[in-house]
Kinemage of the C-alpha trace (Angstrom):
@kinemage 1
@onewidth
@group {chain A} dominant
@subgroup {mainchain}
@vectorlist {calphas} color= white
{ca unk a 1} P -40.217 -16.102 -41.591
{ca unk a 2} L -37.224 -13.794 -42.468
{ca unk a 3} L -37.074 -12.628 -38.950
{ca unk a 4} L -37.126 -16.058 -37.618
{ca unk a 5} L -34.384 -17.831 -40.074
{ca unk a 6} L -32.138 -14.805 -38.952
{ca unk a 7} L -32.558 -15.095 -35.585
{ca unk a 8} L -31.836 -19.079 -35.891
{ca unk a 9} L -28.718 -17.862 -37.641
{ca unk a 10} L -28.221 -15.925 -34.731
{ca unk a 11} L -28.691 -18.274 -32.074
{ca unk a 12} L -26.701 -20.954 -34.405
{ca unk a 13} L -23.741 -18.681 -34.327
{ca unk a 14} L -23.975 -17.809 -30.738
{ca unk a 15} L -23.830 -21.778 -29.410
{ca unk a 16} L -21.013 -22.376 -32.099
{ca unk a 17} L -19.250 -19.163 -30.571
{ca unk a 18} L -19.572 -20.826 -26.994
{ca unk a 19} L -19.235 -24.940 -27.339
{ca unk a 20} L -17.241 -24.583 -30.753
{ca unk a 21} L -17.960 -26.120 -33.694
{ca unk a 22} L -15.813 -29.085 -33.714
{ca unk a 23} L -12.790 -27.530 -35.893
{ca unk a 24} L -11.263 -25.338 -33.076
{ca unk a 25} L -10.891 -27.764 -30.653
{ca unk a 26} L -7.440 -27.628 -29.799
{ca unk a 27} L -7.780 -23.915 -29.315
{ca unk a 28} L -10.386 -24.621 -27.023
{ca unk a 29} L -8.130 -26.881 -25.091
{ca unk a 30} L -5.416 -24.583 -25.098
{ca unk a 31} L -7.386 -21.976 -23.618
{ca unk a 32} L -8.604 -24.427 -21.099
{ca unk a 33} L -5.039 -25.036 -20.280
{ca unk a 34} L -3.938 -21.171 -20.062
{ca unk a 35} L -6.990 -21.010 -17.394
{ca unk a 36} L -5.823 -23.767 -15.611
{ca unk a 37} L -2.331 -22.734 -15.748
{ca unk a 38} L -2.989 -18.975 -14.276
{ca unk a 39} L -4.864 -21.556 -11.483
{ca unk a 40} L -1.264 -22.356 -10.834
{ca unk a 41} L 0.455 -18.967 -11.035
{ca unk a 42} L -2.145 -17.991 -8.668
{ca unk a 43} L -1.805 -20.748 -5.751
{ca unk a 44} L 2.110 -20.185 -6.186
{ca unk a 45} L 1.786 -16.881 -5.253
{ca unk a 46} L -0.325 -17.474 -2.182
{ca unk a 47} L 2.909 -19.974 -1.847
{ca unk a 48} L 5.077 -17.200 -2.073
{ca unk a 49} L 3.295 -15.057 0.730
{ca unk a 50} L 3.165 -17.653 3.176
{ca unk a 51} L 6.705 -18.533 2.512
{ca unk a 52} L 8.405 -15.023 2.757
{ca unk a 53} L 6.115 -13.199 4.785
{ca unk a 54} L 5.957 -13.723 8.552
{ca unk a 55} L 2.942 -11.540 8.833
{ca unk a 56} L 0.763 -13.966 6.399
{ca unk a 57} L 0.982 -16.524 8.992
{ca unk a 58} L -0.085 -14.123 12.013
{ca unk a 59} L -2.815 -13.042 9.661
{ca unk a 60} L -3.679 -17.070 8.462
{ca unk a 61} L -3.548 -18.184 12.200
{ca unk a 62} L -6.195 -14.896 12.964
{ca unk a 63} L -7.934 -16.206 9.580
{ca unk a 64} L -8.254 -19.455 10.954
{ca unk a 65} L -9.570 -18.686 14.820
{ca unk a 66} L -12.306 -16.226 13.433
{ca unk a 67} L -13.998 -19.368 11.160
{ca unk a 68} L -13.521 -21.674 13.845
{ca unk a 69} L -15.082 -18.830 16.451
{ca unk a 70} L -17.657 -18.280 14.054
{ca unk a 71} L -18.475 -22.146 13.390
{ca unk a 72} L -18.999 -22.001 17.141
{ca unk a 73} L -21.179 -19.156 17.258
{ca unk a 74} L -23.615 -20.305 14.789
{ca unk a 75} L -23.263 -16.989 12.975
{ca unk a 76} L -25.958 -15.623 9.952
{ca unk a 77} L -25.406 -14.901 6.794
{ca unk a 78} L -24.490 -11.368 6.711
{ca unk a 79} L -22.346 -11.593 9.586
{ca unk a 80} L -20.543 -13.966 7.664
{ca unk a 81} L -20.246 -11.894 4.583
{ca unk a 82} L -18.825 -8.875 6.940
{ca unk a 83} L -16.051 -11.318 8.373
{ca unk a 84} L -14.950 -12.915 4.920
{ca unk a 85} L -15.355 -9.627 3.358
{ca unk a 86} L -12.760 -7.828 6.414
{ca unk a 87} L -10.480 -11.447 5.851
{ca unk a 88} L -10.769 -10.716 2.136
{ca unk a 89} L -9.123 -7.050 2.407
{ca unk a 90} L -6.522 -8.209 4.756
{ca unk a 91} L -5.302 -11.172 2.471
{ca unk a 92} L -5.541 -8.567 -0.615
{ca unk a 93} L -3.805 -6.124 0.982
{ca unk a 94} L -0.882 -8.352 2.225
{ca unk a 95} L -0.582 -10.194 -1.291
{ca unk a 96} L -0.464 -6.329 -2.815
{ca unk a 97} L 2.429 -5.541 -0.363
{ca unk a 98} L 4.240 -7.942 -1.126
{ca unk a 99} L 4.360 -7.866 -4.727
{ca unk a 100} L 5.394 -4.111 -4.144
{ca unk a 101} L 8.217 -5.266 -2.076
{ca unk a 102} L 9.571 -7.718 -4.501
{ca unk a 103} L 9.174 -5.215 -8.156
{ca unk a 104} L 11.338 -2.723 -5.621
{ca unk a 105} L 13.696 -4.821 -4.530
{ca unk a 106} L 14.518 -5.908 -8.043
{ca unk a 107} L 13.806 -2.268 -9.353
{ca unk a 108} L 16.146 -0.588 -6.777
{ca unk a 109} L 18.134 -3.279 -4.723
{ca unk a 110} L 20.471 -0.137 -3.235
{ca unk a 111} L 19.113 1.739 -0.711
{ca unk a 112} L 16.353 4.726 -1.927
{ca unk a 113} L 14.385 6.465 0.057
{ca unk a 114} L 11.401 6.588 -2.144
{ca unk a 115} L 11.317 2.946 -2.306
{ca unk a 116} L 11.174 2.881 1.018
{ca unk a 117} L 8.511 5.712 1.431
{ca unk a 118} L 6.867 3.400 -0.863
{ca unk a 119} L 7.237 0.040 0.942
{ca unk a 120} L 6.072 2.220 4.232
{ca unk a 121} L 3.047 2.719 2.543
{ca unk a 122} L 2.007 -0.658 1.221
{ca unk a 123} L 2.437 -1.997 4.697
{ca unk a 124} L 0.619 1.287 5.887
{ca unk a 125} L -2.536 -0.463 3.931
{ca unk a 126} L -1.877 -3.714 5.117
{ca unk a 127} L -2.012 -2.089 9.131
{ca unk a 128} L -5.682 0.087 7.775
{ca unk a 129} L -7.085 -3.448 6.129
{ca unk a 130} L -5.834 -5.539 9.543
{ca unk a 131} L -7.079 -2.452 11.898
{ca unk a 132} L -10.674 -2.117 10.059
{ca unk a 133} L -10.301 -6.426 10.015
{ca unk a 134} L -10.669 -5.954 13.552
{ca unk a 135} L -13.122 -3.636 14.008
{ca unk a 136} L -15.586 -5.480 11.903
{ca unk a 137} L -14.529 -8.393 14.268
{ca unk a 138} L -15.381 -6.496 16.973
{ca unk a 139} L -18.859 -5.628 16.073
{ca unk a 140} L -19.918 -9.130 14.813
{ca unk a 141} L -18.109 -11.610 17.086
{ca unk a 142} L -17.852 -9.593 20.622
{ca unk a 143} L -21.840 -9.287 21.353
{ca unk a 144} L -22.418 -13.065 19.995
{ca unk a 145} L -20.075 -13.929 22.829
{ca unk a 146} L -21.119 -11.708 25.747
{ca unk a 147} L -24.851 -13.434 24.568
{ca unk a 148} L -23.221 -17.001 25.222
{ca unk a 149} L -21.605 -15.779 28.484
{ca unk a 150} L -23.973 -17.030 31.867
């Protein structure tokens, strides 16, 4: 009997932690507002990438093209997974490159050879991701396109 009472108390404690016990409703609302605000920051970051980076528009055009082609070819779920991972890698690399460039510009407004090297390395990471995505896209899409040709 004691064990079932202890389990009940544990479950009740866990339930109150998940849904709140009514007293800390304002804390729960504040947490939800902070979470919503973090999404606003993230979308603002994507907007900054698109507004400031010309290559991001190339990535966006290629992303739309790959999605349209993939939909028209009727790709499998596994093929979509490869393409989505490749696109995500390129966008992530571009975002990190942009963040590094912005921080480097603040840290060293005048030319510095190490900042130049850091920016080159970050740009190289984007190139590596883009080349990898190109290879994945070719491996997935080219056989499908060839199969559709008369």
